N, C-alpha and C positions, 0 to 999 in steps of 0.2 A: 505493501500499499506507499504511495506516494507522501511524504510529508506534509503537513500544514504547512506553507509559508507565513501566510498571513496570521495562522495563531502564534508560532514562533516569533514573529517581529513582533506583536503585540506582548506578549511574555518579556522578551528583551526590550522594549522602550517602558513597560513598565519597572523591570528592575532598574533600568535607569533613572525613572524618575525619584523612584526612592532613594538612590544614592545621593542624587542633587538634592533632595530636599534635607537629607541628614547632613551632607556640607554646608548649605545654606544655615543650619542651625550653630555649626561649629564656627561658620565665620560672621554669623551675625546679621544676615541678610533677611529681606523679606519673603525670598522664594528661589527655589531654583533655577528659576530662570535668570537669577541675578548672581548666579555664582562665576559665570563668565568674566564680569568686569572685576569682581573681587579677586579673581586669580592672574588675570592677565596685570592688575594693580600690581599683585606683589610679586610677579615675576620681573616686573621693570626693578622694584625695588631691589630683590635680588642680586639681578645683573648689574645695576649701578655700585652695589658694594661690591660684587666680585671685582669689578674694574677698579674701582680705588684701593682695594687691598692687593692689587699687581701692580699697579702705578707706584704704590709705596714700597712694596717689596724689591721692585726692579733699582728704583731710586737709593734705598740703602744698599744694594749689591754695588751698586755704582761705585758709591761714595767709599765702602769696604775697600774695593780693589785699586782705588789711588793711582799709583805708580802703573799697574797693569794697563787702565785704563787710557794714559797717556801714551803707551808704547804700540796701542793699537791690537791689543794681544784680548779684546773684550769679547766673551762667546756669547752668543746667545741660547738660552735657556729654556727649554720646553716645560713650562708649568702647568700644562693642561688647559682644556679647551671648554673649561665651565661659563668663563664668560661670554661664549657663543652661543650657550644652550638655555639662555633669559630664565635662568632659574630651574630649569625641568629635569635636575639631578635631586641630590637627597637633601638640598635646601629647600624644597617644595614638596608638599604631599603627592603629588602627580608626579611620577618618576618614569613616564613615556607618553609619547604622543597621542598613542592611539587610546590611552583611558582619559586624555586631556580631551579630545575627540569628542568623546561619549557623554563626558562630563558638560562641555562647554559649545560644542559645535564648531569650535576653531579646527578646521582641516591641517594635518602634519605639515603641508606645502605651504602655509601662512609664515612657515618660521624659516624657509632656505634663505641662505644669506648670499649677498653680492648677486640680488636680481637684477639690479640696475646695470644696464650697458656701462655704463660711464665709470663705475667703481668694479666692474666685475673682473679685470683684468689689471686690477692696481698691483700685485703680486708678480705679475707675469710679463715683464716689460717687452720681450720679445712676439709673444702673443697681442700685446696692446698695440703695437706697431704692425702687426699684419691687420689687425682690423682697422687701423687707421689709412693704410696702403690701399686696401681692399675697397673702404669707402670713396677713396680717391677716385678709384678705378670706375666706379659704380657713377658717380659724378661725371665724369666726363665722358663714358660711353655710353650709357644707358638710353635707350630712345623712351619718349614720352609714351604713355600709356594710351593704346588707341582700341576701341571696342567696336563691334559689329551686332546691331540688333538681329535676333532671328529666332526660331523654333527650333531647337536642338533635336526635336523630334525628326522634322523633315528637312532639316538643312544637310546639304551633300557637302561636305568638310572638304573633300580633297579638290573639286571644282570650282568651290568658291574662294577657298583660299589660296590656292595655286603655290603652295609652297611646303617646305618641310620645317618642322621646328628640333631645335635641340632641347629644349625645356616644355613640358607641359604640364599646366596645373589644372585640378579638377577638384571643385567643391560641389558637388550636387545637393539639391534639396532633400535630402533623405526623408524617408516615414520616420525613422527614427526621432530625428529632432523635433518633428511634428508631435510624436507622441510625449515627450519630454516637456514641451514649451508648444502647447497648442495655441494655433493663431499666428505662429512666429512666420510665416508664409503664406502670402496673399493668393498664390498662384498654387498649381496643383503640385503636390510632392512627386518624387520619383521613387519608384523600388529598384532592385538590383537586377533585373532582368532588362528594364530601359537603360540603365547605366551600361551594361556589357554592352547594348547595341550600337553604341556611338562607334565611330570606323575612326578609331585613335590609331591605329597601325598604319593607316592612309596617310596621315600627317606628320608620323615621326620620321626624324632622320635617324640617321646609323652613324656615329653613334648617338644616344640622344635619354633624356630621364623624364619620369613622369612623377607628379605627385598628387595621391587621390587620399582625399578626406573621406574616410569611412567609419566616423562614430566609435562607438564601444562596444557594439551589441553584434548583430548578424552579419554586420559590413566586415568585421576583420576577417572573415572566411571568403565572403562574396568578394572584397574587393582583391585578394590574392586572385580568386578565379579570373577575375577582369585583367590584370595585371600579365596573366598567362596568355589569356583570348588573345591580349593585343601583342603579344610577342616581348614580353617586358620581364626580367628575371628583378624578382624582390630583393633590393639589398638593404634597405634602414625600415625602420618604425620607428617616426618620430613621435613622441608624446608630448601632447600640450597638458601639464598637469595644471588642475585648476584651482584657484585660491577663493575665499569665499570671507574676507575680511568684512566687507560691507554688508554681507546678510549672513553672518554666522548662522544662524537659526534654518536656515533655507535647506534642509534634510529630508523634505518631505516625499519627493520620489524616489521610486526604485524601479529598476527595469522587471517586467515580465519574469519570475522565477529567481530572480536575484536575491542575495543577502547582502551585498554590501553596496555601500553609497556610491552612486556615480561621480568620480572627480576628475575624469581625463576623456581626452579623445585621442584617435588615433590619425597618422597621416603616414600611409606607404610611400616609399618611394621605391620607384623599378629603374634598371637599366637595361638599355638596348645596345647590342654593341654586337657585331658579326664576329666569329672567331676567325683567326690569324689561321691561315693556311699555307702549310710549307711540303712543297712538291721536289723533290730530289730525283732527277735522272741520273741514272746508272749508263 
């Protein structure tokens, strides 16, 4: 007999509510819904205290070295990563991100470090220079964006576009997106059978790349089948990990038969390249 997923989820949600209400009593807040504000505030306080302790310890070590520092022999000591974890270790009653999500609704990816492109490569000067050169090339050689209105159900790609493309980007209006957010599309959504009928192989150069957004449900398998049909080999699976900083309580939707909260989207990257044939005549 198949398990009743709805009943399982109701039991888990009831257990979670009891835990939040108990924590609300401990921290002195009015309800379990307010516990996230209290925990996040305490995490910031702990993080600042850890940072001050580390700075004070570094200063005392530098003063004690004296002449060794003047000779340039000062060594950087690893003193732990607590300052980067925002109080999620033993200083906080919730010592893992998963339980913190259950209690507060804040997803673990809300705490990923260096998400800003400007600060991401501060510790890696070579990568930072590579990104700068790449941006310079794009600004100098990229062509302005263009578009062609048309119905892809009937549009003949090859005869209309009359060229081959090195990079093809596909973001179809999938039925999965409409299930998750009804009304997001004003026009008709596409199923995967319709996506697979696109004549992508007729406009793909050799070599070429395709990027296909496929959601996080049935599209993971159907998208791979589309790549094979178009003559591409899947070489990467790019994940967009979503945060919920603005709406931490937005955890009401679950895919059919799913036990875990939806937090990501997948983009399949395919490559098309003819094999190199070597013929030796004797």
